[in-house]
PDB file of N, CA, C and O in Angstrom:
ATOM      1  N   MET A   1      45.371  13.424  -4.350  1.00  0.00           N
ATOM      2  CA  MET A   1      45.793  14.523  -3.518  1.00  0.00           C
ATOM      3  C   MET A   1      47.147  15.030  -4.024  1.00  0.00           C
ATOM      4  O   MET A   1      48.058  14.241  -4.274  1.00  0.00           O
ATOM      5  N   ASN A   2      47.267  16.330  -4.168  1.00  0.00           N
ATOM      6  CA  ASN A   2      48.496  16.951  -4.652  1.00  0.00           C
ATOM      7  C   ASN A   2      49.301  17.461  -3.456  1.00  0.00           C
ATOM      8  O   ASN A   2      48.866  18.376  -2.757  1.00  0.00           O
ATOM      9  N   LYS A   3      50.479  16.865  -3.220  1.00  0.00           N
ATOM     10  CA  LYS A   3      51.330  17.276  -2.103  1.00  0.00           C
ATOM     11  C   LYS A   3      52.521  18.055  -2.636  1.00  0.00           C
ATOM     12  O   LYS A   3      53.134  17.670  -3.632  1.00  0.00           O
ATOM     13  N   LYS A   4      52.840  19.144  -1.971  1.00  0.00           N
ATOM     14  CA  LYS A   4      54.059  19.868  -2.291  1.00  0.00           C
ATOM     15  C   LYS A   4      55.117  19.443  -1.292  1.00  0.00           C
ATOM     16  O   LYS A   4      54.888  19.453  -0.082  1.00  0.00           O
ATOM     17  N   LEU A   5      56.267  19.074  -1.806  1.00  0.00           N
ATOM     18  CA  LEU A   5      57.353  18.604  -0.956  1.00  0.00           C
ATOM     19  C   LEU A   5      58.506  19.594  -0.960  1.00  0.00           C
ATOM     20  O   LEU A   5      58.732  20.302  -1.942  1.00  0.00           O
ATOM     21  N   ILE A   6      59.213  19.632   0.124  1.00  0.00           N
ATOM     22  CA  ILE A   6      60.452  20.403   0.171  1.00  0.00           C
ATOM     23  C   ILE A   6      61.493  19.610  -0.601  1.00  0.00           C
ATOM     24  O   ILE A   6      61.733  18.441  -0.300  1.00  0.00           O
ATOM     25  N   GLN A   7      62.110  20.232  -1.587  1.00  0.00           N
ATOM     26  CA  GLN A   7      63.095  19.544  -2.402  1.00  0.00           C
ATOM     27  C   GLN A   7      64.532  19.852  -1.977  1.00  0.00           C
ATOM     28  O   GLN A   7      65.433  19.044  -2.197  1.00  0.00           O
ATOM     29  N   LYS A   8      64.746  21.028  -1.363  1.00  0.00           N
ATOM     30  CA  LYS A   8      66.105  21.402  -1.005  1.00  0.00           C
ATOM     31  C   LYS A   8      66.091  22.261   0.252  1.00  0.00           C
ATOM     32  O   LYS A   8      65.258  23.155   0.399  1.00  0.00           O
ATOM     33  N   ILE A   9      67.034  21.973   1.166  1.00  0.00           N
ATOM     34  CA  ILE A   9      67.239  22.783   2.364  1.00  0.00           C
ATOM     35  C   ILE A   9      68.712  23.158   2.390  1.00  0.00           C
ATOM     36  O   ILE A   9      69.582  22.296   2.261  1.00  0.00           O
ATOM     37  N   ILE A  10      68.992  24.458   2.559  1.00  0.00           N
ATOM     38  CA  ILE A  10      70.370  24.935   2.636  1.00  0.00           C
ATOM     39  C   ILE A  10      70.587  25.524   4.021  1.00  0.00           C
ATOM     40  O   ILE A  10      69.843  26.402   4.457  1.00  0.00           O
ATOM     41  N   ILE A  11      71.620  25.031   4.711  1.00  0.00           N
ATOM     42  CA  ILE A  11      71.960  25.502   6.052  1.00  0.00           C
ATOM     43  C   ILE A  11      73.374  26.063   6.000  1.00  0.00           C
ATOM     44  O   ILE A  11      74.299  25.386   5.550  1.00  0.00           O
ATOM     45  N   GLU A  12      73.540  27.296   6.459  1.00  0.00           N
ATOM     46  CA  GLU A  12      74.865  27.914   6.527  1.00  0.00           C
ATOM     47  C   GLU A  12      75.121  28.318   7.962  1.00  0.00           C
ATOM     48  O   GLU A  12      74.247  28.878   8.624  1.00  0.00           O
ATOM     49  N   TYR A  13      76.337  28.031   8.449  1.00  0.00           N
ATOM     50  CA  TYR A  13      76.678  28.440   9.800  1.00  0.00           C
ATOM     51  C   TYR A  13      78.175  28.688   9.907  1.00  0.00           C
ATOM     52  O   TYR A  13      78.958  28.244   9.067  1.00  0.00           O
ATOM     53  N   GLY A  14      78.551  29.398  10.947  1.00  0.00           N
ATOM     54  CA  GLY A  14      79.949  29.764  11.140  1.00  0.00           C
ATOM     55  C   GLY A  14      80.170  31.174  10.643  1.00  0.00           C
ATOM     56  O   GLY A  14      79.268  32.012  10.671  1.00  0.00           O
ATOM     57  N   GLY A  15      81.378  31.420  10.190  1.00  0.00           N
ATOM     58  CA  GLY A  15      81.705  32.731   9.658  1.00  0.00           C
ATOM     59  C   GLY A  15      82.639  33.491  10.574  1.00  0.00           C
ATOM     60  O   GLY A  15      83.225  32.931  11.500  1.00  0.00           O
ATOM     61  N   PHE A  16      82.763  34.750  10.304  1.00  0.00           N
ATOM     62  CA  PHE A  16      83.645  35.672  11.000  1.00  0.00           C
ATOM     63  C   PHE A  16      85.080  35.184  10.858  1.00  0.00           C
ATOM     64  O   PHE A  16      85.579  35.162   9.733  1.00  0.00           O
ATOM     65  N   PHE A  17      85.774  34.793  11.913  1.00  0.00           N
ATOM     66  CA  PHE A  17      87.182  34.405  11.800  1.00  0.00           C
ATOM     67  C   PHE A  17      87.382  32.908  11.568  1.00  0.00           C
ATOM     68  O   PHE A  17      88.441  32.505  11.087  1.00  0.00           O
ATOM     69  N   GLY A  18      86.409  32.087  11.891  1.00  0.00           N
ATOM     70  CA  GLY A  18      86.598  30.644  11.848  1.00  0.00           C
ATOM     71  C   GLY A  18      86.180  29.969  10.565  1.00  0.00           C
ATOM     72  O   GLY A  18      86.191  28.740  10.504  1.00  0.00           O
ATOM     73  N   GLY A  19      85.819  30.696   9.555  1.00  0.00           N
ATOM     74  CA  GLY A  19      85.328  30.077   8.332  1.00  0.00           C
ATOM     75  C   GLY A  19      83.839  29.784   8.447  1.00  0.00           C
ATOM     76  O   GLY A  19      83.225  30.023   9.487  1.00  0.00           O
ATOM     77  N   ALA A  20      83.282  29.276   7.391  1.00  0.00           N
ATOM     78  CA  ALA A  20      81.849  28.983   7.369  1.00  0.00           C
ATOM     79  C   ALA A  20      81.629  27.663   6.650  1.00  0.00           C
ATOM     80  O   ALA A  20      82.462  27.221   5.859  1.00  0.00           O
ATOM     81  N   GLU A  21      80.499  27.046   6.935  1.00  0.00           N
ATOM     82  CA  GLU A  21      80.146  25.786   6.294  1.00  0.00           C
ATOM     83  C   GLU A  21      78.728  25.881   5.776  1.00  0.00           C
ATOM     84  O   GLU A  21      77.850  26.459   6.417  1.00  0.00           O
ATOM     85  N   ARG A  22      78.519  25.302   4.603  1.00  0.00           N
ATOM     86  CA  ARG A  22      77.180  25.229   4.017  1.00  0.00           C
ATOM     87  C   ARG A  22      76.874  23.757   3.780  1.00  0.00           C
ATOM     88  O   ARG A  22      77.674  23.025   3.197  1.00  0.00           O
ATOM     89  N   ARG A  23      75.709  23.341   4.240  1.00  0.00           N
ATOM     90  CA  ARG A  23      75.236  21.985   3.961  1.00  0.00           C
ATOM     91  C   ARG A  23      73.929  22.094   3.199  1.00  0.00           C
ATOM     92  O   ARG A  23      73.021  22.825   3.594  1.00  0.00           O
ATOM     93  N   THR A  24      73.847  21.361   2.109  1.00  0.00           N
ATOM     94  CA  THR A  24      72.656  21.359   1.273  1.00  0.00           C
ATOM     95  C   THR A  24      72.064  19.957   1.307  1.00  0.00           C
ATOM     96  O   THR A  24      72.738  18.988   0.959  1.00  0.00           O
ATOM     97  N   LEU A  25      70.812  19.848   1.723  1.00  0.00           N
ATOM     98  CA  LEU A  25      70.101  18.577   1.730  1.00  0.00           C
ATOM     99  C   LEU A  25      69.133  18.588   0.560  1.00  0.00           C
ATOM    100  O   LEU A  25      68.309  19.494   0.434  1.00  0.00           O
ATOM    101  N   ILE A  26      69.236  17.574  -0.298  1.00  0.00           N
ATOM    102  CA  ILE A  26      68.430  17.509  -1.511  1.00  0.00           C
ATOM    103  C   ILE A  26      67.577  16.238  -1.466  1.00  0.00           C
ATOM    104  O   ILE A  26      68.097  15.131  -1.323  1.00  0.00           O
ATOM    105  N   HIS A  27      66.269  16.415  -1.588  1.00  0.00           N
ATOM    106  CA  HIS A  27      65.336  15.291  -1.597  1.00  0.00           C
ATOM    107  C   HIS A  27      65.065  14.911  -3.045  1.00  0.00           C
ATOM    108  O   HIS A  27      64.615  15.739  -3.837  1.00  0.00           O
ATOM    109  N   ASP A  28      65.342  13.654  -3.390  1.00  0.00           N
ATOM    110  CA  ASP A  28      65.149  13.169  -4.755  1.00  0.00           C
ATOM    111  C   ASP A  28      64.444  11.819  -4.687  1.00  0.00           C
ATOM    112  O   ASP A  28      65.085  10.783  -4.515  1.00  0.00           O
ATOM    113  N   GLY A  29      63.137  11.838  -4.821  1.00  0.00           N
ATOM    114  CA  GLY A  29      62.375  10.593  -4.727  1.00  0.00           C
ATOM    115  C   GLY A  29      62.411  10.064  -3.302  1.00  0.00           C
ATOM    116  O   GLY A  29      61.935  10.721  -2.377  1.00  0.00           O
ATOM    117  N   GLU A  30      62.975   8.878  -3.129  1.00  0.00           N
ATOM    118  CA  GLU A  30      63.089   8.281  -1.800  1.00  0.00           C
ATOM    119  C   GLU A  30      64.459   8.541  -1.177  1.00  0.00           C
ATOM    120  O   GLU A  30      64.715   8.089  -0.061  1.00  0.00           O
ATOM    121  N   ASP A  31      65.334   9.249  -1.862  1.00  0.00           N
ATOM    122  CA  ASP A  31      66.694   9.484  -1.385  1.00  0.00           C
ATOM    123  C   ASP A  31      66.883  10.919  -0.919  1.00  0.00           C
ATOM    124  O   ASP A  31      66.222  11.839  -1.403  1.00  0.00           O
ATOM    125  N   ILE A  32      67.797  11.093   0.032  1.00  0.00           N
ATOM    126  CA  ILE A  32      68.207  12.422   0.478  1.00  0.00           C
ATOM    127  C   ILE A  32      69.722  12.485   0.352  1.00  0.00           C
ATOM    128  O   ILE A  32      70.432  11.642   0.902  1.00  0.00           O
ATOM    129  N   PHE A  33      70.214  13.483  -0.370  1.00  0.00           N
ATOM    130  CA  PHE A  33      71.640  13.672  -0.575  1.00  0.00           C
ATOM    131  C   PHE A  33      72.102  14.876   0.235  1.00  0.00           C
ATOM    132  O   PHE A  33      71.364  15.850   0.384  1.00  0.00           O
ATOM    133  N   VAL A  34      73.327  14.809   0.759  1.00  0.00           N
ATOM    134  CA  VAL A  34      73.890  15.907   1.539  1.00  0.00           C
ATOM    135  C   VAL A  34      75.173  16.367   0.859  1.00  0.00           C
ATOM    136  O   VAL A  34      76.083  15.573   0.620  1.00  0.00           O
ATOM    137  N   GLU A  35      75.232  17.663   0.552  1.00  0.00           N
ATOM    138  CA  GLU A  35      76.448  18.263   0.002  1.00  0.00           C
ATOM    139  C   GLU A  35      77.028  19.158   1.087  1.00  0.00           C
ATOM    140  O   GLU A  35      76.285  19.845   1.788  1.00  0.00           O
ATOM    141  N   ARG A  36      78.354  19.153   1.231  1.00  0.00           N
ATOM    142  CA  ARG A  36      79.009  19.949   2.269  1.00  0.00           C
ATOM    143  C   ARG A  36      80.087  20.805   1.626  1.00  0.00           C
ATOM    144  O   ARG A  36      80.921  20.301   0.874  1.00  0.00           O
ATOM    145  N   GLU A  37      80.070  22.109   1.923  1.00  0.00           N
ATOM    146  CA  GLU A  37      81.081  23.044   1.428  1.00  0.00           C
ATOM    147  C   GLU A  37      81.643  23.797   2.617  1.00  0.00           C
ATOM    148  O   GLU A  37      80.901  24.169   3.526  1.00  0.00           O
ATOM    149  N   PHE A  38      82.959  24.025   2.619  1.00  0.00           N
ATOM    150  CA  PHE A  38      83.602  24.780   3.682  1.00  0.00           C
ATOM    151  C   PHE A  38      84.334  25.954   3.094  1.00  0.00           C
ATOM    152  O   PHE A  38      85.002  25.823   2.068  1.00  0.00           O
ATOM    153  N   TYR A  39      84.217  27.110   3.734  1.00  0.00           N
ATOM    154  CA  TYR A  39      84.909  28.312   3.291  1.00  0.00           C
ATOM    155  C   TYR A  39      85.695  28.853   4.467  1.00  0.00           C
ATOM    156  O   TYR A  39      85.127  29.137   5.522  1.00  0.00           O
ATOM    157  N   ASN A  40      87.007  28.998   4.290  1.00  0.00           N
ATOM    158  CA  ASN A  40      87.853  29.435   5.403  1.00  0.00           C
ATOM    159  C   ASN A  40      88.107  30.938   5.423  1.00  0.00           C
ATOM    160  O   ASN A  40      88.840  31.422   6.285  1.00  0.00           O
ATOM    161  N   GLY A  41      87.521  31.678   4.501  1.00  0.00           N
ATOM    162  CA  GLY A  41      87.656  33.124   4.502  1.00  0.00           C
ATOM    163  C   GLY A  41      88.871  33.662   3.787  1.00  0.00           C
ATOM    164  O   GLY A  41      89.032  34.878   3.684  1.00  0.00           O
ATOM    165  N   LEU A  42      89.728  32.796   3.291  1.00  0.00           N
ATOM    166  CA  LEU A  42      90.916  33.230   2.575  1.00  0.00           C
ATOM    167  C   LEU A  42      90.624  33.351   1.085  1.00  0.00           C
ATOM    168  O   LEU A  42      89.870  32.541   0.545  1.00  0.00           O
ATOM    169  N   PRO A  43      91.200  34.340   0.406  1.00  0.00           N
ATOM    170  CA  PRO A  43      90.977  34.454  -1.045  1.00  0.00           C
ATOM    171  C   PRO A  43      91.610  33.291  -1.786  1.00  0.00           C
ATOM    172  O   PRO A  43      92.610  32.728  -1.339  1.00  0.00           O
ATOM    173  N   ASP A  44      91.030  32.936  -2.909  1.00  0.00           N
ATOM    174  CA  ASP A  44      91.560  31.843  -3.741  1.00  0.00           C
ATOM    175  C   ASP A  44      92.897  32.208  -4.347  1.00  0.00           C
ATOM    176  O   ASP A  44      93.485  31.407  -5.073  1.00  0.00           O
TER     177      ASP A  44
END
């Protein structure tokens, strides 16, 4: 049986004046990794 799996989920929330956060969940075999990025809206 050939199963298609979700390999990556990206969730973004926040924004406007309070900044925003992005969380990326990555499925790799039996492991799930979570990456977290925060953006405060200010230029670099």
